[in-house]
DOLUMVO-435144 format. One line per field, with one value per atom (N, C-alpha, C): residue number from 1; residue in one letter; x negated, y negated, z negated; atom name. Coordinates in steps of 0.2 Angstrom, whole numbers, plus 5000, padded with zeros to 4 digits. Atoms other than C-alpha are relative to their C-alpha. Layout:
// DOLUMVO-435144
num NUM ...
residu A ...
c1 X ...
c2 Y ...
c3 Z ...
atome CA ...
END
This chain:
// DOLUMVO-435144
num 1 1 1 2 2 2 3 3 3 4 4 4 5 5 5 6 6 6 7 7 7 8 8 8 9 9 9 10 10 10 11 11 11 12 12 12 13 13 13 14 14 14 15 15 15 16 16 16 17 17 17 18 18 18 19 19 19 20 20 20 21 21 21 22 22 22 23 23 23 24 24 24 25 25 25 26 26 26 27 27 27 28 28 28 29 29 29 30 30 30 31 31 31 32 32 32 33 33 33 34 34 34 35 35 35 36 36 36 37 37 37 38 38 38 39 39 39 40 40 40 41 41 41 42 42 42 43 43 43 44 44 44 45 45 45 46 46 46 47 47 47 48 48 48 49 49 49 50 50 50 51 51 51 52 52 52 53 53 53 54 54 54 55 55 55 56 56 56 57 57 57 58 58 58 59 59 59 60 60 60 61 61 61 62 62 62 63 63 63 64 64 64 65 65 65 66 66 66 67 67 67 68 68 68 69 69 69 70 70 70 71 71 71 72 72 72 73 73 73 74 74 74 75 75 75 76 76 76 77 77 77 78 78 78 79 79 79 80 80 80 81 81 81 82 82 82 83 83 83 84 84 84 85 85 85 86 86 86 87 87 87 88 88 88 89 89 89 90 90 90 91 91 91 92 92 92 93 93 93 94 94 94 95 95 95 96 96 96 97 97 97 98 98 98 99 99 99 100 100 100 101 101 101 102 102 102 103 103 103 104 104 104 105 105 105 106 106 106 107 107 107 108 108 108 109 109 109 110 110 110 111 111 111 112 112 112 113 113 113 114 114 114 115 115 115 116 116 116 117 117 117 118 118 118 119 119 119 120 120 120 121 121 121 122 122 122 123 123 123 124 124 124 125 125 125 126 126 126 127 127 127 128 128 128 129 129 129 130 130 130 131 131 131 132 132 132 133 133 133 134 134 134 135 135 135 136 136 136 137 137 137 138 138 138 139 139 139 140 140 140 141 141 141 142 142 142 143 143 143 144 144 144 145 145 145 146 146 146 147 147 147 148 148 148 149 149 149 150 150 150 151 151 151 152 152 152 153 153 153 154 154 154 155 155 155 156 156 156 157 157 157 158 158 158 159 159 159 160 160 160 161 161 161 162 162 162 163 163 163 164 164 164 165 165 165 166 166 166 167 167 167 168 168 168 169 169 169 170 170 170 171 171 171 172 172 172 173 173 173 174 174 174 175 175 175 176 176 176 177 177 177 178 178 178 179 179 179 180 180 180 181 181 181 182 182 182 183 183 183 184 184 184 185 185 185 186 186 186 187 187 187 188 188 188 189 189 189 190 190 190 191 191 191 192 192 192 193 193 193 194 194 194 195 195 195 196 196 196 197 197 197 198 198 198 199 199 199 200 200 200 201 201 201 202 202 202 203 203 203 204 204 204 205 205 205 206 206 206 207 207 207 208 208 208 209 209 209 210 210 210 211 211 211 212 212 212 213 213 213 214 214 214 215 215 215 216 216 216 217 217 217 218 218 218 219 219 219 220 220 220 221 221 221 222 222 222 223 223 223 224 224 224 225 225 225 226 226 226 227 227 227 228 228 228 229 229 229 230 230 230 231 231 231 232 232 232 233 233 233 234 234 234 235 235 235 236 236 236 237 237 237 238 238 238 239 239 239 240 240 240 241 241 241 242 242 242 243 243 243 244 244 244 245 245 245 246 246 246 247 247 247 248 248 248 249 249 249 250 250 250 251 251 251 252 252 252 253 253 253 254 254 254 255 255 255 256 256 256 257 257 257 258 258 258 259 259 259 260 260 260 261 261 261 262 262 262 263 263 263 264 264 264 265 265 265 266 266 266 267 267 267 268 268 268 269 269 269 270 270 270 271 271 271 272 272 272 273 273 273 274 274 274 275 275 275 276 276 276 277 277 277 278 278 278 279 279 279 280 280 280 281 281 281 282 282 282 283 283 283 284 284 284 285 285 285 286 286 286 287 287 287 288 288 288 289 289 289 290 290 290 291 291 291 292 292 292 293 293 293 294 294 294 295 295 295 296 296 296 297 297 297 298 298 298 299 299 299 300 300 300 301 301 301 302 302 302 303 303 303 304 304 304 305 305 305 306 306 306 307 307 307 308 308 308 309 309 309 310 310 310 311 311 311 312 312 312 313 313 313 314 314 314 315 315 315 316 316 316 317 317 317 318 318 318 319 319 319 320 320 320 321 321 321 322 322 322 323 323 323 324 324 324 325 325 325 326 326 326 327 327 327 328 328 328 329 329 329 330 330 330 331 331 331 332 332 332 333 333 333 334 334 334 335 335 335 336 336 336 337 337 337 338 338 338 339 339 339 340 340 340 341 341 341 342 342 342 343 343 343 344 344 344 345 345 345 346 346 346 347 347 347
residu M M M A A A K K K P P P T T T T T T A A A S S S R R R R R R P P P T T T L L L E E E M M M V V V A A A A A A E E E A A A G G G V V V T T T R R R S S S T T T V V V S S S R R R A A A L L L N N N G G G E E E P P P D D D V V V S S S A A A A A A T T T I I I E E E H H H V V V R R R Q Q Q V V V A A A A A A R R R M M M G G G Y Y Y V V V P P P N N N R R R A A A A A A K K K S S S L L L A A A S S S A A A R R R S S S M M M A A A I I I A A A L L L V V V I I I P P P E E E P P P G G G Q Q Q L L L A A A L L L A A A D D D P P P H H H L L L I I I S S S I I I M M M A A A G G G V V V S S S R R R R R R I I I E E E Q Q Q S S S D D D Y Y Y L L L L L L N N N L L L M M M V V V S S S G G G G G G T T T G G G S S S A A A G G G A A A D D D A A A A A A L L L G G G S S S K K K L L L Q Q Q R R R Y Y Y L L L S S S S S S G G G V V V V V V D D D G G G V V V L L L I I I A A A S S S Q Q Q H H H T T T R R R D D D E E E W W W L L L L L L H H H L L L H H H D D D T T T L L L P P P V V V V V V F F F G G G G G G R R R P P P S S S A A A Q Q Q T T T D D D P P P P P P N N N Y Y Y F F F I I I D D D V V V D D D N N N R R R G G G A A A A A A A A A A A A A A A V V V Q Q Q H H H L L L V V V S S S L L L G G G R R R R R R R R R I I I A A A T T T I I I T T T G G G P P P A A A D D D M M M S S S A A A A A A S S S D D D R R R L L L E E E G G G W W W R R R D D D A A A L L L G G G S S S A A A G G G L L L P P P A A A D D D L L L E E E I I I P P P G G G D D D F F F T T T A A A A A A S S S G G G T T T G G G G G G V V V S S S R R R L L L L L L S S S S S S A A A P P P D D D V V V D D D A A A I I I F F F A A A A A A N N N D D D V V V M M M G G G A A A A A A A A A V V V A A A A A A L L L L L L D D D A A A G G G R R R R R R V V V P P P E E E D D D V V V A A A V V V V V V G G G F F F D D D D D D S S S S S S A A A A A A L L L T T T A A A R R R V V V P P P L L L T T T T T T V V V N N N Q Q Q P P P S S S E E E R R R M M M G G G E E E L L L M M M A A A D D D T T T L L L L L L R R R I I I L L L A A A G G G E E E N N N V V V P P P V V V S S S T T T V V V V V V E E E S S S R R R L L L V V V R R R R R R A A A S S S A A A
c1 5006 5540 5001 5000 5535 5000 4999 5538 4993 5006 5522 4999 5000 5516 4999 5002 5512 4992 5008 5493 5000 5001 5496 5004 4996 5507 4997 5001 5503 5005 4996 5511 5004 4996 5526 5001 4998 5533 5005 4995 5547 4998 5003 5536 4997 5003 5527 5005 4994 5544 5001 4997 5549 4995 5005 5533 4999 5001 5532 5007 4993 5551 5003 4997 5555 5004 4997 5565 4995 5004 5557 4998 5001 5559 4995 5004 5551 4992 5006 5536 4997 5001 5535 4997 5000 5536 4993 5006 5523 4993 5006 5510 4999 5001 5513 4998 5001 5510 5005 4995 5526 5001 5000 5529 5007 4995 5546 4999 5002 5538 4996 5004 5530 4993 5007 5512 4999 5000 5515 5001 4997 5525 4995 5005 5512 4995 5007 5498 5003 4998 5508 5001 4999 5514 4993 5006 5496 4996 5005 5488 5004 4997 5501 5000 5002 5498 4993 5007 5480 4998 5001 5481 5003 4997 5492 4997 5004 5481 5005 4995 5496 4996 5003 5490 5006 4993 5503 5000 5000 5507 5000 5002 5499 5005 4997 5506 5008 4991 5526 5001 5001 5522 5000 5000 5517 5005 4995 5530 5008 4994 5544 4999 5002 5536 5000 5002 5532 4994 5006 5515 4995 5006 5498 4996 5004 5491 4992 5006 5475 4998 5001 5466 4993 5005 5453 4995 5004 5437 4996 5004 5430 4995 5006 5413 4998 5001 5412 4992 5007 5393 4996 5004 5380 4999 5002 5377 4994 5007 5359 5001 5000 5364 5004 4994 5379 4997 5002 5370 4993 5006 5354 5001 4998 5362 5002 4998 5362 5006 4993 5377 5005 4995 5387 5001 5000 5382 5003 4996 5387 5007 4993 5404 5003 4998 5406 5001 5000 5402 5005 4995 5414 5007 4994 5428 5002 4999 5426 5001 4997 5427 5006 4994 5442 5006 4996 5450 5001 5000 5445 5005 4997 5455 5009 4993 5472 5002 4998 5481 4998 5001 5474 4993 5007 5460 4997 5004 5446 4997 5002 5442 4995 5005 5425 4999 5000 5424 4995 5005 5408 5000 4999 5411 4996 5004 5397 5002 4998 5398 4994 5004 5389 4996 5002 5384 5002 4997 5394 5007 4994 5410 5006 4995 5420 5000 5000 5415 5002 4999 5417 5009 4991 5436 5002 4997 5439 5000 5001 5432 5004 4996 5442 5008 4994 5458 5001 4999 5456 5000 4999 5453 5006 4994 5467 5006 4996 5478 5000 5002 5471 5002 4998 5473 5008 4994 5490 5006 4996 5497 5003 4998 5501 4996 5005 5485 4998 5003 5481 5007 4995 5493 4997 5003 5481 4992 5006 5464 4996 5005 5449 4995 5006 5436 4994 5006 5419 4996 5004 5412 5004 4996 5419 4996 5003 5412 5006 4995 5421 5001 4999 5419 5005 4995 5431 5006 4994 5446 5006 4994 5458 5001 4999 5455 5003 4997 5462 5008 4993 5479 5002 4998 5479 5005 4994 5490 5006 4993 5504 5004 4997 5506 5000 5000 5499 4996 5004 5491 4992 5007 5474 4996 5004 5460 4994 5006 5445 4995 5006 5428 4996 5001 5423 5005 4995 5432 5000 5000 5439 4998 5004 5431 5006 4994 5449 5005 4995 5464 5006 4994 5481 5006 4995 5498 5006 5003 5502 4993 5008 5485 4998 5003 5474 4997 5003 5470 4992 5007 5452 4997 5004 5439 4993 5006 5423 4998 5003 5411 5000 5001 5408 4994 5006 5395 4996 5003 5392 4997 5003 5392 4994 5005 5381 4993 5006 5368 4997 5002 5368 4996 5004 5363 4995 5006 5349 4995 5004 5342 4998 5000 5345 4994 5005 5334 4992 5007 5319 4999 5001 5321 4998 5002 5319 4994 5008 5302 4996 5005 5296 4999 5001 5298 5004 4998 5300 5002 5000 5299 5003 4995 5313 5004 4998 5317 5006 4996 5331 5000 4999 5332 5008 4992 5352 5002 4996 5364 5001 4997 5373 5004 4995 5381 5008 4993 5397 5004 4997 5400 5002 4998 5409 4996 5005 5397 4994 5006 5382 5001 4999 5389 5001 4999 5394 4995 5007 5377 4995 5004 5369 5003 4998 5381 4998 5002 5377 4992 5007 5358 5000 4999 5362 5002 4997 5372 4995 5006 5357 4996 5004 5346 5001 4997 5356 5000 4998 5360 4992 5007 5341 4996 5002 5338 4993 5006 5326 5003 4997 5327 5002 4997 5337 4997 5003 5325 4996 5004 5319 5004 4995 5333 4998 5002 5327 5007 4994 5342 4997 5002 5341 5007 4994 5354 5001 4999 5353 4995 5006 5339 4993 5007 5322 4996 5004 5315 5000 4999 5323 4997 5003 5315 4992 5007 5298 4999 5000 5301 5001 4999 5307 4995 5005 5293 4993 5005 5280 5003 4998 5291 4998 5002 5290 4993 5007 5270 4998 5002 5268 5002 4996 5280 5000 5000 5280 4996 5005 5264 5000 4999 5269 5005 4993 5284 4997 5002 5284 5006 4994 5301 5004 4995 5313 5006 4993 5331 5002 4997 5335 5006 4994 5352 5004 4999 5351 4994 5006 5339 4996 5003 5334 4995 5005 5327 4996 5004 5321 4994 5005 5311 4994 5005 5303 4997 5004 5299 4995 5006 5289 4995 5005 5280 4996 5003 5276 4996 5004 5271 4993 5006 5258 4995 5004 5252 4996 5003 5249 4995 5004 5239 5002 4996 5251 5002 4998 5254 5007 4993 5272 5000 4997 5277 4996 5004 5262 5000 5000 5261 5008 4993 5279 5005 4995 5293 5006 4995 5307 5006 4994 5325 5005 4996 5337 5007 4994 5355 5003 4996 5364 4999 5003 5354 5002 4999 5353 4993 5006 5340 4995 5006 5330 4996 5004 5327 4995 5005 5319 4994 5005 5309 4994 5004 5301 4993 5006 5283 4998 4999 5286 5006 4993 5302 5005 4998 5314 5005 4995 5324 5006 4994 5341 5006 4992 5360 5002 4995 5370 5007 4993 5386 5001 4998 5394 5002 4997 5395 5005 4995 5402 5006 4994 5414 5005 4996 5419 5004 4998 5421 5007 4995 5432 5007 4995 5443 5003 4998 5446 5005 4995 5453 5006 4996 5462 5006 4995 5471 5004 4996 5476 5005 4995 5483 5006 4994 5493 5005 4995 5500 5004 4997 5504 5006 4995 5513 5006 4995 5524 5000 5002 5515 4999 5002 5513 4993 5007 5494 4998 5003 5484 4998 5003 5480 4991 5008 5461 4998 5004 5450 4994 5007 5434 4997 5003 5423 4993 5006 5408 4993 5006 5391 4995 5005 5375 4993 5007 5356 4996 5005 5344 4994 5007 5327 4995 5005 5312 4993 5008 5294 4999 5002 5296 5002 4997 5304 5001
c2 4997 4044 5007 4994 4057 5006 4993 4075 5002 4997 4085 5005 4996 4094 5006 4994 4111 5001 5000 4107 4999 5003 4099 5004 4996 4112 5007 4993 4130 5004 4997 4140 5005 4995 4151 5005 4994 4167 4997 5003 4157 4996 5004 4145 5004 4995 4160 5002 4997 4167 4995 5005 4151 4999 5001 4149 5005 4994 4166 5002 4998 4167 5006 4994 4181 4999 5001 4184 5001 4999 4183 5008 4992 4202 5002 4997 4205 4998 5002 4194 5005 4994 4205 5006 4993 4221 5000 5000 4217 4998 5001 4210 5006 4994 4226 5007 4994 4237 5004 4994 4246 5003 4997 4258 4999 5000 4252 4995 5007 4236 5002 4998 4238 4997 5003 4235 4994 5006 4221 4994 5005 4212 4999 5001 4215 4997 5004 4209 4992 5007 4193 4997 5003 4190 4998 5000 4193 4994 5005 4181 4993 5005 4168 4997 5000 4170 4998 5002 4169 4992 5007 4152 4996 5005 4145 5000 5000 4150 5002 4998 4160 5005 4994 4170 5003 4997 4183 4998 5001 4179 5007 4993 4195 5001 4999 4192 5002 4998 4191 5006 4994 4205 5006 4995 4216 5000 5000 4211 5003 4997 4214 5008 4993 4231 5005 4997 4236 5004 4998 4240 4995 5004 4234 4997 5001 4232 5000 4999 4239 5008 4993 4255 5002 4999 4264 5004 4996 4271 5003 4996 4284 5004 4995 4291 5002 4997 4303 5003 4999 4302 4995 5004 4294 4994 5007 4275 5001 5001 4278 5004 4997 4292 4997 5002 4285 4993 5005 4269 5000 4999 4277 5005 4995 4290 4998 5004 4284 5003 4997 4297 4995 5003 4289 4993 5006 4271 5000 4999 4275 5000 4998 4282 4992 5007 4265 4996 5004 4255 5001 4998 4264 4999 5002 4263 4993 5007 4245 4995 5004 4240 5002 4998 4249 4997 5003 4242 4993 5008 4224 4999 5002 4226 5000 4998 4230 4994 5005 4219 5003 4997 4230 4998 5001 4226 5007 4993 4239 4999 5000 4243 5007 4995 4253 5003 4997 4265 5005 4995 4274 5004 4997 4287 5007 4994 4299 5005 4996 4315 4998 5001 4314 5006 4993 4332 5003 4998 4334 5002 4998 4345 4995 5005 4335 4994 5007 4319 4999 5000 4323 5000 5000 4328 4995 5007 4312 4995 5005 4302 5001 4998 4311 4999 5001 4310 4992 5007 4291 4997 5002 4288 5003 4998 4298 4996 5004 4288 4993 5006 4272 4999 5000 4277 5002 4998 4284 4995 5005 4269 4993 5005 4258 4996 5006 4247 5001 4999 4256 5004 4995 4263 5006 4994 4276 5001 4999 4284 5004 4997 4288 5004 4997 4301 5002 4999 4301 5006 4994 4316 5003 4996 4330 5005 4995 4343 5005 4996 4357 4999 5003 4349 4995 5007 4334 5005 4995 4348 4994 5003 4334 4995 5004 4324 5004 4996 4339 4999 4998 4337 4992 5006 4317 4998 5001 4318 5002 4999 4323 4995 5006 4305 4993 5006 4294 5004 4997 4298 4999 4999 4304 5003 4997 4307 5002 4998 4316 4999 4999 4314 5007 4993 4332 5004 4996 4347 5001 4999 4349 5006 4993 4362 5006 4995 4371 4998 5002 4372 5000 5002 4365 5001 5000 4366 4995 5001 4354 4999 5001 4353 4993 5006 4338 4998 5003 4327 5000 5000 4327 5000 5001 4322 5004 4996 4333 5002 4997 4341 5008 4993 4360 5001 4999 4361 5006 4993 4380 5001 5000 4379 4996 5004 4365 5001 4997 4372 5006 4994 4388 4998 5002 4379 4997 5003 4369 5006 4994 4386 5004 4995 4395 4996 5003 4380 5001 4997 4385 5006 4993 4403 4999 5001 4398 4997 5003 4389 5005 4994 4406 5000 5001 4402 5007 4993 4418 5000 5001 4412 4994 5007 4400 5000 5002 4393 4995 5006 4381 4998 5004 4368 4998 5000 4368 4993 5005 4355 5002 4998 4356 5006 4993 4373 4999 5001 4365 4996 5005 4355 5005 4996 4363 4998 5001 4355 5004 4996 4362 5008 4993 4379 5002 4998 4379 5000 5001 4373 5006 4994 4388 5005 4994 4399 5000 5002 4392 5004 4999 4395 5008 4994 4413 5004 4997 4417 5000 5000 4411 5005 4995 4422 5007 4994 4436 5002 4999 4435 5002 4999 4434 5005 4994 4449 4998 5003 4438 5000 5000 4439 4993 5007 4425 5001 4999 4427 4994 5006 4409 4994 5005 4399 4997 5004 4385 4994 5005 4375 4993 5008 4357 4996 5005 4342 4995 5005 4331 4994 5005 4320 5001 4999 4317 5004 4996 4324 5008 4993 4341 5003 4999 4340 5001 5000 4337 5006 4994 4350 5006 4994 4363 5002 4997 4363 5002 4997 4365 5006 4992 4381 5004 4996 4387 5000 4999 4385 5004 4995 4393 5007 4993 4408 5003 4998 4409 4996 5004 4402 5001 4997 4411 4995 5003 4399 4995 5004 4391 4996 5005 4382 4998 5003 4373 4996 5003 4369 4996 5003 4355 4998 5001 4352 4993 5007 4334 4996 5003 4321 4997 5003 4314 5005 4994 4331 5002 4999 4334 4995 5005 4318 5001 4999 4321 5007 4992 4340 4998 5001 4332 4996 5004 4320 5006 4995 4335 5004 4996 4346 4997 5004 4333 4999 5001 4329 5007 4994 4348 5002 4999 4348 5005 4997 4357 4995 5004 4350 5001 5001 4345 4997 4993 4354 5006 4994 4364 5006 4995 4373 5002 5000 4370 4995 5004 4365 4997 5003 4354 4997 5003 4351 4997 5003 4340 5000 5000 4336 4993 5007 4319 4995 5006 4309 4994 5007 4295 4997 5004 4282 5004 4996 4294 5004 4995 4305 4995 5004 4290 4997 5003 4283 5006 4995 4300 5000 5000 4302 5003 4998 4313 5000 5001 4308 5007 4994 4321 5003 4997 4333 5002 5001 4333 5002 4999 4337 4993 5006 4321 5002 5001 4319 4993 5008 4302 4997 5003 4295 4995 5006 4278 5002 4998 4286 5003 4996 4298 4995 5005 4283 4997 5005 4273 5006 4996 4289 5001 5000 4292 4994 5006 4274 5000 5001 4275 5005 4994 4292 4997 5003 4284 4995 5005 4269 5002 4997 4279 5003 4997 4289 4995 5006 4273 4997 5003 4268 5004 4995 4283 5004 4996 4292 5007 4992 4311 5000 5000 4314 5007 4994 4330 5001 4999 4338 5000 5001 4339 4999 5003 4331 5002 4998 4339 4996 5003 4328 5003 4996 4333 4999 5002 4335 5003 4998 4338 5000 5000 4342 4995 5006 4327 5002 4998 4333 4994 5004 4323 5003 4997 4327 5005 4995 4337 5007 4993 4352 5001
c3 5001 5044 5006 4995 5058 4996 5004 5054 5001 4999 5051 5007 4995 5066 4999 5002 5068 4997 5001 5068 4992 5007 5051 4995 5004 5043 5000 5000 5037 5004 4996 5051 4996 5003 5045 5005 4996 5052 5005 4996 5059 5005 4994 5069 5005 4995 5076 5004 4996 5082 5004 4996 5089 5006 4995 5099 5004 4995 5105 5004 4997 5110 4998 5002 5099 4993 5007 5082 4995 5006 5065 4999 5001 5063 5005 4994 5079 4998 5002 5073 4995 5006 5057 5002 4998 5065 5004 4996 5078 4997 5004 5066 4996 5005 5056 5005 4995 5072 4999 5000 5070 5006 4992 5084 5003 4995 5088 5005 4998 5095 5007 4994 5114 4998 4999 5115 5003 4996 5127 4994 5005 5113 4994 5006 5099 5002 4998 5109 5001 4999 5114 4994 5007 5096 4996 5004 5089 5003 4997 5101 4998 5003 5096 4994 5008 5078 4999 5000 5081 5003 4997 5091 4995 5005 5078 4994 5006 5064 4994 5005 5055 4997 5005 5039 4997 5004 5032 4993 5008 5014 4997 5002 5007 4993 5007 4989 5003 4998 4997 5003 4996 5008 4995 5005 4993 4996 5004 4982 5004 4996 4996 5002 4997 5001 4993 5006 4982 5002 4999 4989 4997 5002 4982 5005 4994 5000 4998 5002 4992 5001 4999 4996 4996 5004 4985 5004 4999 4991 4995 5006 4978 5002 4998 4979 4993 5007 4964 5000 5002 4963 4996 5005 4951 5005 4996 4957 5004 4996 4962 5006 4995 4973 5005 4995 4981 5005 4997 4986 5003 4996 4992 5005 4995 5003 5006 4995 5020 5004 4998 5025 4997 5004 5011 5002 4997 5016 5007 4993 5034 4999 5002 5027 4999 5003 5018 5005 4994 5034 5004 4996 5044 4997 5004 5031 5000 5000 5029 5006 4995 5046 5002 4999 5049 4997 5005 5034 5001 4999 5038 5007 4995 5054 4998 5003 5043 4995 5004 5031 4993 5007 5016 4998 5004 5003 5000 5003 4999 4995 5007 4982 5000 5001 4980 4993 5007 4965 5001 5000 4962 4992 5007 4948 4999 5000 4946 4994 5005 4935 4994 5005 4918 4998 5002 4917 4995 5007 4901 5003 4998 4906 4997 5004 4892 5003 4999 4897 5008 4994 4915 5001 5000 4912 4998 5002 4902 5005 4994 4916 5006 4994 4929 4998 5003 4918 5000 5000 4916 5008 4992 4935 5004 4996 4940 4997 5002 4928 5003 4996 4936 5006 4994 4953 5002 4999 4951 4997 5003 4942 5004 4996 4957 5003 4998 4959 5007 4993 4976 5004 4997 4989 5004 4998 4995 4998 5002 4992 5005 4997 5002 4996 5005 4994 5006 4995 5003 4997 5002 4993 4995 5004 4983 4997 5003 4970 4997 5004 4962 4993 5006 4946 4999 4998 4953 5002 4999 4954 5000 5001 4949 5006 4994 4966 5005 4995 4975 4999 5001 4967 4999 5000 4968 5005 4994 4984 4997 5003 4973 4999 5001 4969 5004 4994 4984 5005 4994 5001 4998 5001 5000 5007 4994 5015 4996 5002 5011 5006 4995 5020 4999 5002 5021 4999 5002 5019 4993 5007 5001 4998 5001 4991 4998 5000 4988 5004 4997 4998 4995 5005 4990 5005 4997 4995 4998 4993 5003 5001 4999 5011 4999 4999 5009 5007 4994 5024 5000 5001 5028 5008 4994 5042 4999 5000 5045 5006 4994 5057 4998 5001 5059 4996 5003 5046 5001 4999 5048 5007 4993 5066 5002 4999 5067 4997 5004 5054 5004 4996 5064 5007 4993 5080 4998 5002 5071 4998 5002 5065 5006 4993 5082 5004 4996 5089 4997 5003 5076 5002 4998 5081 5007 4993 5100 5001 4999 5095 4998 5002 5090 4992 5009 5070 4998 5004 5060 4993 5007 5042 4999 5001 5040 4994 5006 5025 5000 4999 5020 4992 5007 5005 5000 4999 5002 4996 5004 4995 4995 5006 4979 5001 5000 4977 5000 5002 4971 5006 4993 4989 5006 4995 5003 5006 4994 5016 4999 5000 5008 5000 5000 5006 5007 4993 5025 5003 4997 5030 4998 5002 5020 5003 4997 5027 5008 4993 5045 5001 5000 5041 5000 5000 5036 5006 4993 5052 5005 4994 5063 4999 5001 5055 5001 4999 5055 5006 4992 5073 5003 4998 5076 4998 5003 5065 4995 5004 5054 4992 5006 5035 4997 5003 5025 4992 5006 5010 4996 5002 5009 4997 5001 5001 4993 5005 4990 4997 5002 4979 5000 5001 4982 4998 5003 4977 5005 4994 4994 4997 5002 4984 5003 4999 4990 4995 5005 4974 5001 4999 4978 5006 4993 4996 4998 5003 4988 4996 5005 4974 5004 4996 4987 5004 4996 4998 4995 5004 4983 4998 5001 4978 5005 4994 4996 5001 4999 4998 4994 5006 4981 5001 5000 4984 5008 4993 5003 5005 4996 5011 5007 4993 5027 5003 4998 5029 5007 4994 5047 5002 4998 5047 4994 5005 5036 5002 4999 5038 4994 5005 5026 5001 4999 5022 5001 4998 5023 5003 4997 5031 4994 5006 5014 4997 5002 5009 5005 4993 5027 5000 5000 5026 4994 5006 5009 5000 4999 5014 5005 4995 5029 4997 5003 5018 4995 5004 5006 5004 4996 5019 5002 4997 5026 4994 5006 5008 4999 5002 5006 5006 4995 5022 5006 4995 5033 5006 4994 5051 5001 4998 5056 5007 5001 5067 5002 4998 5072 4995 5006 5055 4998 5003 5049 5004 4997 5059 4995 5005 5050 5004 4997 5054 4995 5005 5044 5003 5000 5044 4999 5001 5047 5006 4996 5059 4998 5002 5048 5001 5001 5044 4997 5002 5034 5005 4994 5050 5004 4996 5059 4996 5004 5045 4997 5003 5040 5004 4999 5042 5007 4993 5058 5001 5001 5064 5002 5002 5061 5005 4996 5072 4995 5004 5065 5003 4998 5067 4999 5001 5071 4998 5001 5063 4999 4999 5067 4993 5007 5049 5000 4999 5053 5003 4996 5065 4995 5004 5052 4994 5006 5039 5003 4997 5052 5001 5000 5055 4994 5007 5037 4998 5003 5034 5006 4995 5051 4998 5001 5046 4994 5005 5030 5001 4998 5037 5004 4997 5048 4996 5006 5034 4997 5003 5026 5004 4995 5041 5002 4999 5041 5006 4995 5056 4998 5001 5058 5002 4998 5058 4998 5002 5058 4994 5007 5042 5000 4999 5048 5007 4994 5061 5000 5000 5066 5006 4995 5075 5002 4997 5086 4998 5002 5081 5005 4994 5091 4997 5003 5089 5002 4997 5091 4999 5000 5095 4999 5003 5087 5000 5001 5084 4995 5005 5069 5002 4998 5078 5008
atome N CA C N CA C N CA C N CA C N CA C N CA C N CA C N CA C N CA C N CA C N CA C N CA C N CA C N CA C N CA C N CA C N CA C N CA C N CA C N CA C N CA C N CA C N CA C N CA C N CA C N CA C N CA C N CA C N CA C N CA C N CA C N CA C N CA C N CA C N CA C N CA C N CA C N CA C N CA C N CA C N CA C N CA C N CA C N CA C N CA C N CA C N CA C N CA C N CA C N CA C N CA C N CA C N CA C N CA C N CA C N CA C N CA C N CA C N CA C N CA C N CA C N CA C N CA C N CA C N CA C N CA C N CA C N CA C N CA C N CA C N CA C N CA C N CA C N CA C N CA C N CA C N CA C N CA C N CA C N CA C N CA C N CA C N CA C N CA C N CA C N CA C N CA C N CA C N CA C N CA C N CA C N CA C N CA C N CA C N CA C N CA C N CA C N CA C N CA C N CA C N CA C N CA C N CA C N CA C N CA C N CA C N CA C N CA C N CA C N CA C N CA C N CA C N CA C N CA C N CA C N CA C N CA C N CA C N CA C N CA C N CA C N CA C N CA C N CA C N CA C N CA C N CA C N CA C N CA C N CA C N CA C N CA C N CA C N CA C N CA C N CA C N CA C N CA C N CA C N CA C N CA C N CA C N CA C N CA C N CA C N CA C N CA C N CA C N CA C N CA C N CA C N CA C N CA C N CA C N CA C N CA C N CA C N CA C N CA C N CA C N CA C N CA C N CA C N CA C N CA C N CA C N CA C N CA C N CA C N CA C N CA C N CA C N CA C N CA C N CA C N CA C N CA C N CA C N CA C N CA C N CA C N CA C N CA C N CA C N CA C N CA C N CA C N CA C N CA C N CA C N CA C N CA C N CA C N CA C N CA C N CA C N CA C N CA C N CA C N CA C N CA C N CA C N CA C N CA C N CA C N CA C N CA C N CA C N CA C N CA C N CA C N CA C N CA C N CA C N CA C N CA C N CA C N CA C N CA C N CA C N CA C N CA C N CA C N CA C N CA C N CA C N CA C N CA C N CA C N CA C N CA C N CA C N CA C N CA C N CA C N CA C N CA C N CA C N CA C N CA C N CA C N CA C N CA C N CA C N CA C N CA C N CA C N CA C N CA C N CA C N CA C N CA C N CA C N CA C N CA C N CA C N CA C N CA C N CA C N CA C N CA C N CA C N CA C N CA C N CA C N CA C N CA C N CA C N CA C N CA C N CA C N CA C N CA C N CA C N CA C N CA C N CA C N CA C N CA C N CA C N CA C N CA C N CA C N CA C N CA C N CA C N CA C N CA C N CA C N CA C N CA C N CA C N CA C N CA C N CA C N CA C N CA C N CA C N CA C N CA C N CA C N CA C N CA C N CA C N CA C N CA C N CA C N CA C N CA C N CA C N CA C N CA C N CA C N CA C N CA C N CA C N CA C N CA C N CA C N CA C N CA C N CA C N CA C N CA C N CA C N CA C N CA C N CA C N CA C N CA C N CA C N CA C N CA C N CA C N CA C N CA C N CA C N CA C N CA C N CA C N CA C N CA C N CA C N CA C N CA C N CA C N CA C
END
């Protein structure tokens, strides 16, 4: 009886090594992208493995390394918000794309607060026990509120990378990917000032999030530099409802408002619609600037001038940073990506 050919058998690590002309351990290290293997060898081995249709045995690899080969992406927001926010959706897309290029599987965990301090604490304790039990090798956190303090200390048991600066410093510090929210917000408001606007309001994000508080400070910085009052501050929560409600409050309390800086595009697009419905022209009567450069900016009734933060790229960098930590590499604690103002019809 003839021996099974390579094409009729599932290729093994040894078969790939023989075909590539290297040792079994070199194949293993090359496929894992370990730093002691040259880039040329990694590329050669991967090409041979792909040509032969070699698929690593994930279960055996996991047992051998005492790893789960899984990563959790935690979004501590109510499901309706997490799955409707364009920025968070883009973060998910970027994370997923990068993890697909690795040997890891991605687990998505949406775990929003209930509004009850006791229930939130119980939920946090349950999630902390689960994530620390060995079911995942690392955690990515796409959003963080001060109510979720337990997330800040999760790195005591496994590697963690945040999307956005954490709400408090820890020792050792948490890894994070972010934009300069304060500087970018200031640049957006300076643009409104340059257009001659003098009664510039803001609709803020949640007060317990660092990104929202930084953007609020940027609004204050720009108005202070221009010698303008920072007295039109309307609390919001990154939802369309708070953008609509914010405009209603502004038109009632400050009918002379001539510009609005919304702390995200969802609120900005809702603000544009509310202004138009109230008979105000955008931008002639009231100019509007948002933040994110998301799909909400493009689909607003007047296309939204906004701050671009590359959300998908940030997701990729979050995942890449965690994968490098898991591989034993030294990576910077913080990475700040570039943002820019994108001008459209609203301002």
